[in-house]
SELODREN-122632 format. One line per field, with one value per residue (C-alpha): residue number from 1; residue in three letters; x, y, z. Coordinates in Angstrom, 2 decimals, decimal comma, padded with zeros to 5 digits, always signed. Layout:
BEGIN
nr <- (NUM|...);
rest <- (ala|...);
c1 <- (X|...);
c2 <- (Y|...);
c3 <- (Z|...);
END
This chain:
BEGIN
nr <- (1|2|3|4|5|6|7|8|9|10|11|12|13|14|15|16|17|18|19|20|21|22|23|24|25|26|27|28|29|30|31|32|33|34|35|36|37|38|39|40|41|42|43|44|45|46|47|48|49|50|51|52|53|54|55|56|57|58|59|60|61|62|63|64|65|66|67|68|69|70|71|72|73|74|75|76|77|78|79|80|81|82|83|84|85|86|87|88|89|90|91|92|93|94|95|96|97|98|99|100|101|102|103|104|105|106|107|108|109|110);
rest <- (met|asp|asn|thr|ala|ser|gln|phe|asp|leu|leu|arg|gln|leu|arg|ala|leu|ile|ala|gln|arg|asn|glu|ala|ala|glu|ala|phe|glu|ile|phe|lys|gln|asp|ala|val|leu|ala|pro|thr|thr|glu|leu|gly|glu|gly|gly|val|ser|ser|asp|asp|ala|ala|ala|val|ala|ala|glu|glu|val|asp|thr|phe|lys|ala|gln|thr|glu|gly|leu|leu|val|ser|ala|thr|asp|asp|glu|val|leu|ala|ala|tyr|gln|gln|thr|glu|gly|gly|val|gly|asp|leu|ala|ala|glu|ala|leu|arg|asp|glu|met|arg|arg|arg|asn|leu|asp|glu);
c1 <- (+106,35|+105,31|+101,79|+102,06|+098,36|+097,67|+095,48|+092,72|+092,94|+092,25|+088,91|+088,07|+088,89|+086,88|+083,86|+084,20|+084,12|+081,03|+079,32|+080,08|+078,68|+075,53|+075,05|+075,41|+072,91|+070,44|+070,78|+070,14|+067,02|+065,68|+066,34|+064,46|+061,48|+061,41|+061,60|+058,61|+056,56|+057,28|+057,89|+058,60|+058,03|+061,05|+064,28|+065,08|+068,35|+070,38|+067,87|+068,99|+067,35|+066,97|+069,47|+071,98|+071,35|+071,78|+075,09|+076,31|+075,20|+077,03|+080,15|+079,99|+079,68|+082,77|+084,63|+083,65|+084,75|+088,11|+088,74|+087,83|+089,99|+092,89|+092,63|+092,50|+095,26|+097,59|+097,10|+099,44|+098,19|+098,56|+096,54|+093,74|+093,60|+093,75|+091,05|+088,78|+089,33|+088,09|+084,74|+082,14|+082,30|+078,54|+076,58|+075,47|+078,58|+079,95|+083,40|+083,67|+082,46|+084,98|+087,78|+086,66|+086,64|+090,15|+091,28|+089,87|+091,61|+094,90|+094,24|+094,50|+092,98|+090,65);
c2 <- (+081,59|+080,68|+081,23|+084,05|+084,32|+083,91|+081,09|+083,59|+084,96|+081,52|+081,28|+084,93|+084,52|+081,31|+082,97|+085,93|+083,59|+081,87|+085,25|+086,22|+082,92|+083,43|+086,95|+085,68|+082,88|+085,36|+087,69|+084,77|+083,77|+087,33|+087,29|+083,99|+085,37|+088,50|+086,41|+084,34|+087,37|+089,42|+087,08|+088,71|+087,33|+089,18|+089,91|+092,95|+094,85|+094,00|+091,50|+088,52|+085,14|+082,63|+080,44|+083,32|+083,73|+080,01|+080,05|+082,99|+081,25|+078,06|+080,09|+081,76|+078,37|+077,17|+080,36|+079,98|+076,36|+077,19|+080,07|+077,93|+075,02|+077,37|+078,94|+075,60|+073,96|+076,89|+076,64|+074,62|+071,68|+073,78|+076,62|+074,27|+072,69|+076,04|+077,55|+074,54|+074,81|+078,42|+077,18|+075,36|+072,56|+072,42|+071,00|+073,85|+075,94|+075,91|+077,11|+074,34|+071,77|+072,93|+072,81|+069,38|+068,10|+069,46|+067,78|+064,46|+064,94|+065,47|+062,72|+065,18|+064,51|+067,02);
c3 <- (+156,11|+159,64|+160,87|+163,40|+164,27|+167,95|+169,17|+169,92|+166,39|+164,90|+166,69|+165,96|+162,27|+162,05|+163,69|+161,29|+158,29|+159,68|+160,21|+156,59|+155,37|+157,45|+156,08|+152,51|+153,18|+154,68|+151,69|+149,34|+151,31|+151,03|+147,29|+146,93|+148,86|+146,72|+143,55|+144,66|+145,71|+142,60|+139,66|+136,34|+132,87|+131,50|+133,27|+131,19|+131,25|+134,34|+135,71|+137,73|+137,42|+140,24|+138,37|+138,50|+142,21|+142,83|+140,97|+143,07|+146,28|+145,27|+144,48|+147,91|+149,60|+147,74|+148,70|+152,36|+152,37|+150,77|+153,20|+156,21|+155,06|+154,36|+157,78|+159,58|+157,52|+158,16|+161,94|+164,11|+166,18|+169,33|+167,79|+166,77|+170,23|+172,02|+169,81|+170,40|+174,16|+173,99|+172,67|+174,70|+172,14|+171,79|+168,90|+166,69|+167,36|+163,82|+164,90|+167,50|+164,98|+162,34|+164,90|+166,12|+162,53|+162,01|+165,24|+163,99|+160,63|+162,45|+165,01|+167,91|+171,33|+172,93);
END
């Protein structure tokens, strides 16, 4: 099946994945703060330990990585180049960095 996503959609989808990852990371940070501020000696029924939270966070990182790789691998060379050109290419722009890494992997010129 051919990839029919437009070049704009590649960048939009990549930015959406990054936003989801950031939200998950923020939620995990809030959980860690709450766990430090209100430690319990017993977890009780339905309690979640910091080890459980760390495992969930690691799983989400793996999921994000797999989704990002799948999105980039399914894109054509032209789509990757066009999406990168829509960014400012700056350091700290995770979408631009992911696209730049994919361009390097494919030996594409900017």
